[in-house]
N, C-alpha and C positions, 0 to 999 in steps of 0.2 A: 375416663377412669382415673381416679386419684391414686397416685403412687408416691412412695418414698423415694426421693431422688437426692443425689449429691452433686453439687456443682463445684468443680475445682477451678482455680483461677477466678473465684467468685467476686473478687474486688476489682478485677480488670475491666477494660473497656467493653468487651463482649460478655464476660462472665456476669457482670452486674446486670446486664440486660436479660440474660438467661434467667437469673434469679427472679427478676420482675415478671417475665413472661410465664415462668413456671408457676409462680404464685397465682397469677391471673387465670391460669388454666386449672387451678384447683389442686395442684400437687402439694405435698408436704415436703418442704425444701430444707435440706442440710447443705452447709457450705463449708469449704475448706479454706483456711487462711494460715499463713505462717505466723501470724500474730494472734495473741489471745484477744478474743472478742466476746462481749456479753451477748447471750441469747436475747432475742427480742420476741415479740408476739408472733412473728411470722417465720423467722429463719432460725434454725438451730446451727450455731457455729461450732466448728471443730478446729482445733489447732493441730497442724501437721505440715510436714515439708516433703513434697514429692521427691525432691532431689536427694535429700538426706535419708529418705525412707522412714521417717518418724511420724507416728500418729495416724498413719494411713489406715491400718486395720480397724481402729476404733471408729474412724469416719465412715469406712465402707460397710462395716457390719450392720446388717439390717436394712440396707437400702435396696430398692428394686433396680434402679437405673442410675448410672453415673454419666454426667455430661462433662467432658474434659475440655475446659477452655484455658487451662494453664499453659504458659509458654515462656521460654527463656530465650533472649535474643542472641546469645553467644555460645560458641562451642557446642559440645555434644550433650548439654544438660537436659534437653528435651528427651533424648534417647534414654538416658538414665532414669528420668522421671517416669516415662511411660512403662519402662521395665518394672519399676517399683510399684506403680499403680496396678499394672496387669497381674503382678504376683499377688498383691493383696486381693484382687478380684477372684483369682483362683482359690486362694485360701478361704475366702468368705463365701464363695459360691454365688456372687452377684451375677445376674443373668444377662446384663446388657451394659456395654460401655459405648457411649456415643462420643465420637471424637471429631473435632473441627480441624480442617486442614486448609490448604491453599491451592487454588487452581494453577496448574502448570508446573508443579514442583518436580515432575519427572521430565520436563523439557527445558527448563530454564536453569542454567548452571550457577545460580547464586549459592554461596556456601550455606546460607540460612535455609534455602529451599532444599538443598541436598540433605541437611539434617532433618527437615520435616518429612522428606521421603523415607529416610531411615526409620523415623518414628512410625510411619505407616507400615513399613515392612516388619518392624518389631511387633506391632500389634497383630498383623496377619499371622505371625508365627507363634503368638502367645497361647493359642488354644482356648480363647474365650469368646463369648458372643459379643460382637462389636459391629458398629456402623461408623463409616467414615464419610463425612460431608466436606467437600472442598468448596470454598467460596472465593470470589474475586477480592480485590483490594477494597478495604473499607474506605468510606468517605473521609474518615479521620486521617488516614495515611496520605491520601491525595492532598488534603488540605495542608498537612504538615509539609509536604514537598514544596509548597509555595510559601508557607508562613516562615520557613527558615531563610527565605530569600528577602526578608523585609528590608534589608539595607542595600540590596543590589539595585543599581540604576535601571535595570530591565528585569523582566521576569522570564527566566530561562525555562524552556520545555524541551522534551526529547522529540526530535523529528521522526515522523512516521511511526510513532508508538501510540497505541490506543489503550484505553483503560475502560473498565465497566464497573465503576465503583458502586458499592452496595452499602446500605445502611445497616448498622449493627443490630438494630431492632428487627430487621427483616431476617437476618441470619439467626438471631435468637429465636424468633418464631418458628423457623424451620427446624431448628434443633429440638425445640420443645415438642413439635409435632412428631418427631422421630421417637420420642419417649414412649409413645403408645404403639409403635410399630415393632415388629420382630427384628432381631439383628439381621442385617442385610449386607454386611461387607461394605464395599464402596457404593454409595448411591449417586445419582446424577449430580454433577457440579451445578452450582448456582452462581448467578451474577446479578448485578444491579439492573435497573430498568432500561438503561441506555448505554451504548458504546460511544465514547468520545475520543478524539485525539487528545494528547496531552496539552496541546496548544489551546484547544477549545476549552478544556477544563481550566487552564490558566486564565483565559478571558472571563469565564464565569466567576472565578475567584476575584479578579480585579473589579468586576462589576459590583459584586457584593460589598467589596471594601471601598468602593468609589475611587479606585486607583487609576492613575493616569499614565502608568508605565507602559512601555511597549513590551509585547510578548515576542520573544526571539526563540525560534526553534532551531536546535543545533543537532547535527548528526554526531552520534557517539559510537565509536568503533568498539569492537569486541563481541565475544560470543553471547554475553548476557543480554545486551541490548538487542543484538540480532535476533535472539529468541523471542524477546518481547515484540519485535517488529512482525514476527510471524503470527502474532495473536495467540500465542501459547497461554497467555494469562487471562483469556476471555472465555465466557460461557454464553455465547450469543443465542444458543438454542434454548436456554432455560433462564430467561430474565425473571427476577423475583422482586416484588414490592413496587411501590409507587414513589418512594422518596428519592428525588433526584439530587445530584450534587449541588445544584443551585438552591434547593430547599435546605440542604445541610448547612451551607455556608451562610445563608440568609438567617437561619435560626441561631447560628453561632455569633453573628455580628452584633 
């Protein structure tokens, strides 16, 4: 069923994939950006700022479903943004807000994860129809964890820590599938097709880049890495997609 949808964070890594997937599914797509953008034949752009609370009502008005992919990496900005977005949803009577989150935010004491958990809690208390989908780390993030080490004589990895990286296109497809579903609160977490140790992922990265460096796994103390070692960041019972990390790095090479 074709619907009027709004994608927030539409120019980001995930949001841009959601726009593409929603168009392919036949939806009429609106997109929110902090900068002025010209409409094209497929997407109607709206200028607005979730953090400042400007332009949101105009973007939300008349849409059936919102897919929220907007995120801010620092401070409590995401909490303010979701409050402003939810307030606009109540005012305009939008029936469904689909929000993407991260697996393990209630078990891993990263400051960013604590903020993301508060975002979910704010959404739960907002009194609007919503669905929350948690996903594991994107391939892009794992790739970056190695790319920033380009000048290191070895490639460092976290000992006894596993990841289940997922392709952003697979997350986008799942979010778009939720557009046609009723608001469900939190739905089952999703992860990529395979669980790997960080060291295994490092070796996959080196193979793709024809690197000759040694992978060195180091034990890292502290509660954050300890939580990762428990597998709190994984969703092994619900693997999604077929794009492996090796496919991702090979395509980027």
